[in-house]
Each structure stands twice: as structure tokens, then as C-alpha cells.
C-alpha positions as CSV (number, residue, x, y, z in Angstrom):
1,X,20.5,8.9,-2.1
2,X,18.7,12.1,-1.4
3,X,15.6,11.4,-0.1
4,X,12.0,13.4,-1.4
5,X,11.6,17.0,0.3
6,X,8.0,16.3,0.0
7,X,7.8,13.5,3.0
8,X,6.5,16.2,5.2
9,X,3.7,17.2,3.4
10,X,2.2,13.8,3.2
11,X,-1.6,14.2,4.3
12,X,-2.4,12.8,7.5
13,X,-6.1,11.4,6.7
14,X,-8.4,11.6,3.0
15,X,-11.5,10.7,2.7
16,X,-14.1,10.2,0.0
17,X,-17.6,9.3,-0.1
18,X,-16.7,5.3,0.1
19,X,-13.5,5.3,1.9
20,X,-11.2,6.8,4.2
21,X,-7.4,6.6,4.0
22,X,-5.3,7.1,6.9
23,X,-1.9,6.7,8.6
24,X,-1.1,4.1,10.9
25,X,-3.4,3.8,14.2
26,X,-2.8,0.9,17.1
27,X,-6.8,1.4,17.1
28,X,-6.8,-0.1,13.6
29,X,-5.3,-3.6,15.3
30,X,-8.5,-5.7,15.1
31,X,-9.8,-5.1,11.9
32,X,-6.2,-5.3,10.3
33,X,-5.8,-9.0,11.9
34,X,-8.7,-9.8,10.5
35,X,-8.3,-8.6,7.1
36,X,-4.7,-10.1,6.8
37,X,-6.1,-13.6,8.2
38,X,-8.8,-13.6,6.1
39,X,-7.0,-12.3,2.5
40,X,-4.0,-14.8,3.3
41,X,-5.0,-17.0,0.0
42,X,-5.5,-13.8,-2.0
43,X,-2.0,-12.5,-1.1
44,X,0.1,-16.1,-0.5
45,X,1.1,-15.9,-4.4
46,X,2.4,-12.5,-4.4
47,X,3.4,-10.9,-1.5
48,X,6.3,-12.4,0.3
49,X,5.2,-11.2,3.8
50,X,2.0,-12.8,3.7
51,X,1.8,-15.6,6.2
52,X,-1.9,-17.3,7.5
53,X,-1.0,-16.9,11.5
54,X,-0.4,-13.5,12.1
55,X,-1.5,-12.6,15.7
56,X,-2.6,-9.7,17.3
57,X,0.3,-8.8,19.0
58,X,2.6,-9.1,15.6
59,X,-0.2,-6.8,14.3
60,X,0.2,-4.0,17.1
61,X,4.1,-4.2,16.7
62,X,3.8,-3.8,13.1
63,X,1.4,-0.6,13.4
64,X,4.2,0.8,16.0
65,X,6.5,0.3,13.5
66,X,4.8,2.0,11.1
67,X,3.6,5.0,13.0
68,X,7.6,5.7,13.9
69,X,8.4,5.0,10.1
70,X,6.4,8.5,9.1
71,X,9.2,10.2,11.4
72,X,12.3,8.8,9.4
73,X,13.1,10.1,6.2
74,X,13.7,6.8,4.7
75,X,11.3,4.8,6.1
76,X,7.7,3.7,4.2
77,X,5.0,5.9,4.6
78,X,1.9,3.5,5.2
79,X,-1.4,4.5,4.6
80,X,-4.6,2.1,5.4
81,X,-8.0,1.7,3.5
82,X,-11.0,1.8,6.0
83,X,-14.6,1.7,5.6
84,X,-15.7,4.7,6.9
85,X,-18.5,3.5,8.7
86,X,-17.1,0.5,10.2
87,X,-13.4,0.7,10.1
88,X,-12.9,-2.5,8.5
89,X,-9.4,-2.3,6.9
90,X,-10.1,-2.5,2.9
91,X,-6.4,-2.3,2.4
92,X,-3.2,-0.9,2.5
93,X,-1.1,1.2,0.7
94,X,2.7,2.2,1.2
95,X,4.9,5.0,-0.2
96,X,8.4,4.4,0.1
97,X,11.1,7.0,-0.6
98,X,13.3,6.9,-3.5
99,X,15.3,10.3,-4.7
100,X,12.7,12.6,-5.6
101,X,9.9,9.9,-5.6
102,X,8.5,7.4,-4.1
103,X,7.8,3.6,-4.5
104,X,4.7,2.5,-3.8
105,X,2.9,-1.0,-2.7
106,X,-0.5,-1.6,-2.0
107,X,-2.8,-5.1,-1.3
108,X,-6.7,-5.4,-0.8
109,X,-8.7,-7.2,1.7
110,X,-10.0,-10.2,0.0
111,X,-13.7,-9.1,1.3
112,X,-13.2,-5.7,-1.0
113,X,-11.6,-6.9,-3.8
114,X,-12.7,-6.0,-7.1
115,X,-15.1,-3.2,-5.8
116,X,-12.7,-0.4,-7.1
117,X,-12.1,1.0,-3.8
118,X,-8.6,0.4,-3.7
119,X,-8.6,2.2,-7.3
120,X,-10.0,4.9,-5.6
121,X,-8.1,5.2,-2.9
122,X,-4.7,4.6,-4.5
123,X,-6.0,7.8,-6.8
124,X,-6.9,10.1,-3.9
125,X,-3.8,9.2,-2.2
126,X,-1.3,9.9,-5.4
127,X,-3.4,13.0,-6.3
128,X,-2.3,14.6,-2.7
129,X,1.6,13.5,-3.5
130,X,3.7,15.7,-5.2
131,X,6.0,13.5,-7.3
132,X,6.4,10.6,-9.5
133,X,5.9,7.2,-8.2
134,X,7.0,4.1,-9.1
135,X,5.6,0.4,-8.9
136,X,6.5,-3.2,-9.4
137,X,4.3,-6.0,-10.0
138,X,4.2,-9.4,-9.7
139,X,4.5,-10.8,-13.8
140,X,2.0,-13.3,-12.7
141,X,-0.5,-10.7,-10.7
142,X,-3.3,-9.5,-13.4
143,X,-5.4,-8.0,-10.8
144,X,-2.5,-5.5,-9.5
145,X,-1.4,-4.8,-13.1
146,X,-5.0,-3.8,-14.1
147,X,-5.2,-1.9,-11.0
148,X,-2.0,-0.1,-11.8
149,X,-2.8,0.7,-15.1
150,X,-6.7,2.2,-14.3
151,X,-4.9,4.3,-11.5
152,X,-2.9,5.8,-14.3
153,X,0.3,4.2,-14.1
154,X,2.3,3.1,-17.5
155,X,4.4,0.0,-17.8
156,X,7.7,1.0,-18.2
157,X,9.8,-1.9,-18.4
158,X,10.6,-5.2,-15.7
159,X,12.8,-4.9,-12.7
160,X,13.5,-7.3,-10.1
161,X,10.5,-7.1,-7.2
162,X,11.6,-4.7,-4.0
163,X,10.4,-7.1,-1.9
164,X,11.5,-10.3,-3.5
165,X,14.7,-9.4,-5.7
166,X,15.4,-12.9,-6.8
167,X,12.1,-12.1,-8.9
168,X,11.6,-10.0,-11.9
169,X,8.2,-8.1,-11.7
170,X,6.7,-5.4,-14.3
171,X,7.7,-1.9,-13.7
172,X,5.1,1.1,-13.7
173,X,5.4,5.0,-13.4
174,X,3.2,7.6,-12.5
175,X,3.5,10.9,-12.9
């Protein structure tokens, strides 16, 4: 399977008046740690990787792996959505190369949910990506489905969820 030719053109950082979208940086570790711990209840029903007891060391290791993934053709290109003044982690958007397209996944920190920030971040990032983008949401994750639709995705069917292939999800496409 071919990888996207546009991977090298992915932006390093994007900004809007309300947020900054940036590649992984070890300096994010304390804020990311706090966001993941505070958001476990929100993420647990839908995200297979969610857990209540992240350590700072695990977060740092994950950020190092995320940095390395940017330099591999098939690795996930993870962006962190940040509050520009405090550096708090609003959420995360991951782009995984698939042929000449990307698959996207995202999560929001519970304290920032419902404020339109993830839609703003998702639109800002995906507008900078020169490729079609796919998304699979959990069937019972209405908030993620609303976000997908508000970010310009159209529902095109059902498919196994990428991180949980035993579970069907709703398939969306943009571009």
C-alpha cells in the first residue's frame, strides 16, 4: 500500500485566535498528563487506550514515540491542541497515512469539551492537509459524530473501528 505523498508537507504548527495546533514536544508532558487523567471518564467508553492511571514517564515515552512517528512514512502524525496562553492541552488529533489519504482520530480534554475548540482545531488542521480524510466513530459516541459532521465530514457507512476491530463504527469521509 502506498503512503501519502503529502506527509512531508504537513505543517509544524498552526494557530487561530483561540488555540495552537502543534506537533509533539516533551515540554507538553505535564499538561498532557493532567488532561488524560482528568478526562478518563469521558474517554473510557470510546477509546480503547484510555486508562485512569497514566504516569508522567508513560506520557513522556508516548511523546517521544509520537515525535519519531512524524519521520516514518506510515506513522501516525499526532498534533496537540493547546490553549495558547497557558499551554494547557485541549485535545489531540492524529493523522494516520492510508494510501493517498489519511485516517483521523481525535480526543478532547473534558474541561474543554463542548466549546467548539476541537472543531476549530480539526478544521484548521484538515484544511492544511492536501488529501481525503476518513474517520470512524463509535456508534454510541454522539458528540464525536456531531463534531465530524460540523467539521465537514459526511457519513458514508459502517466499518470496524481502527483501534478496536471487533467493534463496528460509523464511517465518515471528508474531501
